[in-house]
N, C-alpha and C positions, 0 to 999 in steps of 0.2 A: 490466481484461482480463484474462482468462486465457487458456491454450493450450485449455481445455477449452470454455469461452463460445464462443472460435471455430469449434471444430471441430462445436459442434453448431449453430451458424450454418449451416454449411458444410454439414451432413448427414455430415460425415466419422467413421467409427465404427472407422476402424484406424489405426496409428500410423506405417503407412509415408511420409506427408507431414509430420510431425511439424517437421522440420527448415525445411521448405519455410514451412508455416503460419507458423512462430516468423518467420522472415524477413519473410513478408509482412505480419505485424504490425507488426514493426519500424518497416518501411517505410511504412506506412501511418499509425502513430502520429506516426513523423518529418515526413511530409508535413502532417499536420495541424496539428502544433505550430509549423511553419513558417511555416504561413498565420494561426493563431490566434493565437499566441502562448503564454502559459501554460495549460495544457490540466491538468484533472481531468476524466479520463472518468466516475469515480464519480460528480461532483457534478453532471456535465451529460449527461445520457439523450441530449440530440440529437445533442451531438458524438458519443459512444458509437455510435450507431445510426448515424452517419455514415461512422466510421472502420470499422464492419462491413461496411457497404456497400460501403467503398473495399476492403477485403480479399476480400470476395467476388469483385469485380469483377476483381480483381489476379490470384487463384485461377482463374478461368474463363478468364483469358489476355487480358482486355480492357485491360489496361494500369492500371486505377483507375476509378473511377466521378466522372463528369462532376457528378451531382447532389450527392456528398460535397463535391466543391471548391466548389461555390457555397454549400453549408452553410459549409463551414469560412471563406469570405468573410464571409457573413454575420455568423457569431459572430467573426471578429478584433477585437482589441483595436488592431491595429495599421492605420493609415491605408494605403488603397490607393490605388496612385498609376496 
């Protein structure tokens, strides 16, 4: 996942928010990894889309995507308690 991919998804065509978007990318990937376990976004299209949804929700100020969290849990290789 690249900054350009995320900016395209967010329809952001300026550089003023690059630092913010990069931070959101790192947070969403960390969140996904903490739930799913090992994460290869290039190989798992569903996880990639869920992370993009999560970033988009955080960028809007929603704090994250509930549907992304459901996807992370479904794809998890760890037992959910």
